Structures are given as C-alpha cells and as structure tokens.
C-alpha positions, 0 to 999 in steps of 0.5 A, a space after each residue: 790923366 786917367 789910365 786907359 781901362 783894360 782891353 778885353 781881348 779874346 784869343 781864338 785858338 784850335 780850329 778845324 785844320 790839321 794844324 789844330 795842336 800848333 794853334 793851341 800851343 801858340 794860343 796858350 803862349 799868347 795868353 801867358 804873355 799878355 800883360 794882365 795890367 793891360 788886358 782882360 784876356 779870354 780864351 775861345 777854343 774851336 774844336 776839330 769839329 768846328 764847335 766853339 767853347 769859351 775856355 780851352 782845357 788846361 791840357 791843351 785839348 778842348 773839352 766838351 764844356 761851354 760848347 757854343 753853336 758851330 756858326 758863332 754870331 753875336 747873340 744874347 745867349 750865354 755863349 762864346 759868340 756872345 762873349 766874342 761880340 763883347 770883346 775889344 779886339 780878337 787875336 785869331 791865332 789859328 793856322 791853316 783852313 778855317 782860320 788863316 784863309 779869311 773865313 774867321 776874318 769874315 766873321 769878325 768883319 760881320 760882327 764889327 770886332 777889331 782883330 789882329 792880322 790880315 783881312 779877308 782878302 789878304 788872308 785868302 790870297 796868301 793862303 793860296 800859294 798859286 794865287 799868291 805867286 801870281 800876284 808876286 809875279 805881277 808885282 815883279 817879285 821873284 818867286 819859285 817856279 811852279 805848275 798847278 794841277 787842278 782836278 782832272 789834270 794829268 800829273 806832270 813835272 817840267 822841272 826835273 828832280 828833286 821837286 816839291 809837291 804840296 797842297 795849294 792851301 795848307 801850311 806847316 808842311 802838311 801834305 808836302 813831299 820832296 820827290 826825288 825821282 819820277 816813280 815817287 811823283 804820282 804818290 806825292 800828288 795823291 798825298 797832296 790831293 788828300 788835303 786840297 783839290 789844287 796841288 803845286 808842283 814846285 821847283 827845287 831851289 838849291 841853297 839856304 832857306 831864310 825868313 823875315 818877319 813883317 810888322 805894321 799896317 800902312 808903314 810896315 817894318 821888316 825884322 832881321 833875316 834869320 836862316 833856317 837850319 833843319 836837323 831831322 831832314 834835308 828840308 824844313 818838314 813838319 818834324 823839323 818845324 815842331 819837334 824839339 831840337 828839329 831846327 835852329 834859327 840863326 840871326 843874322 844868317 852866317 852864310 849870307 851877305 849884308 846885301 842879301 839880307 837887306 834884299 830879303 827885308 825889302 822883298 818881304 815888305 814889298 810882298 806884304 804891301 802887294 798882297 794888302 796885308 796888315 798887322 803881321 806876316 812871316 815871309 819865307 825865302 830861298 837863296 839860290 846857290 851859287 847865284 845868290 838870288 833871293 826868291 820868295 817862297 810863301 807868305 804866312 799871315 798867321 805864323 807860329 806864335 809861341 815865344 820860341 816861334 821863328 816870328 817872335 824870335 826874329 823880332 826879339 833879335 830886332 829889338 822887339 820882345 814878345 810882350 811888346 810885339 803883342 802890344 803892337 799887334 793889338 794897337 795895329 788892330 785897333 788903328 785899322 778898325 778905327 781907320 776903316 770905320 770912317 769909310 762910307 759903304 
C-alpha cells in the first residue's frame, strides 16, 4: 500500500482585526507543529489593511513583499490567491472580525477549498454574542443575562453593579469593561461602541470561570474542564490572557465537583451542536457561587492556538497532544468537505 502524498496546507494568519498579533502568534505555532512528513505547509498572511501576502515576515510582522489583491479569489496570476486555490486544506487561524465571523469561511466556500473549523453560518452566529445567547436560550442552555444596546438606544443597566459592558462582535476582551458604579457606565458603553455598533450590558456572575474544548464534526467530544485563574486583574482581561504570567489554567478545576465538570462538558457539546459548529470550539463558562450553577458565557470558534493556549492545553490534559490535535482538525476538514460535496444544490 503506497503512502498518502503530503497534503498542501495553507495557514491563514494575521487579519484586519485588533487581534492581529494574537493570530500571528497562533499561526506561527501551528506552522512549527505541523508534521513536515505529512504536510507541505505554506503561510498566507493578511495585513491590518486587508492585503494578502504569501509569506509572513520572520519577526511576525507582515512585510510588503509578495502582496496580493485585497479580494483573494483564485486566479492564474502568481499570487497568494492562486496558491490558496491550489492547497488541499486551509487552517484559518484568524481571530475576531474578518476572520472568525464567517467572512473568510465564505470565501473558502466559494473557492471550494476544505478548511478547518466552523462554517459561515456557525462562525457568524457565534461571533455575535447577542445572537448566540438567543440560540442558547431557545435550546434551553443557561447563559449569562444581558441586555443589548443598539444605535440610538439609551444607556441602561438593569442588573446592578458590578456589570460587564462589551462589544457584541469582538474577542480577546478587547473593548470590554468591568463597570463597578453607575458613573462609569457611559464611558464603558462609549468604549465598546468604538468597536461595534451593538453593545452588551451583561450581568456579573460571582464565582469561577472555566473553559472546555470541543473537537469533532457530527460526533463532537469535550475536553476536560479547566479553571481560569487571573493574576493581573480581578477578571480575565486582555493582559491576563496574553501577558506572560497573566493567568493559569488548572485541570481539573480544584474548586469544582466532578458533577459540575461533567455538566460543563455536556453543555459545551450541546452548545456546539445547537450552533451547528464543526471542527473545533472553546466554550467558556461561569460557575455561580454559592449555588454552583454552570452558565455558558460564550463560544469561540477559533480559539487561541499556540501550544500553550488554553484550547491546546485542555486537550493535552485530555490525552490529545498538540500535533495530534492539528492532525485531527485537518482530517475533520477533509471529511466535512467530502460529505458536503455529495449534496445537490
């Protein structure tokens, strides 16, 4: 039996959102981990200005070389779009708007290229915390309470203080404020509106924050649960997530019961299925004290993806090391593409 030829894999990294540097770090980590005996990997960087290039700079910044057209469609020209059309599978390691929200996924669907992770619909839905929570409530999955402020709405807060104010469609805690008194509310909403026209005012849930990874297509599995401990602030803000020593992940959570952890795993899979996700996701929870109720906060379809990111660490603790995790995600992307290719349109 002959060995399978190496798969040509494109790692999309960078992007137009404020999470650009996080994506670059994730993308570099993926490129380093892909098995060279199995994959012929190519890096495609997207600059903050939306321009595409075939190779990311060695320092993580995107250079001016090999710049492709802003709208990347397969062409005969020697450019990143042409290379994109020639790959076997794409790993869109992009975070935030113009990458995690279904836009790039739609492009890949049009190009007919297999890709890792949620499709257009699921990506867009899960990126919008307002719509995501509506789907959760309809499915009977407990979520944090919130109100949504749209353009022209008066600023209000029915939950008391403290409360969280956040853009509806952004990640990595960008634009989020923990508001401790009424005098801070207007400024927090103004900050969030710099990033999104739709803003959430969300209840504060006293307790611990835990995360669960999900992996799979039609039969997804959950990782062990991990408890997030922030060191730089009293909530899991940007510096806690990305600065060295900012946080720890404790697997299993030392303060929770086995029943609570199993409940979080079950809810993570239910949320994944209810939103039509495939491939991967990380589901974030609060465990309310003193009741012990496990509540979904949000679902990330493209979580941070360095070897030390929480998604990878959750599955490492669950018996799936980083390189194997990438192998499985590539296989899931190919399986979905083959499955959907049999549909008639």
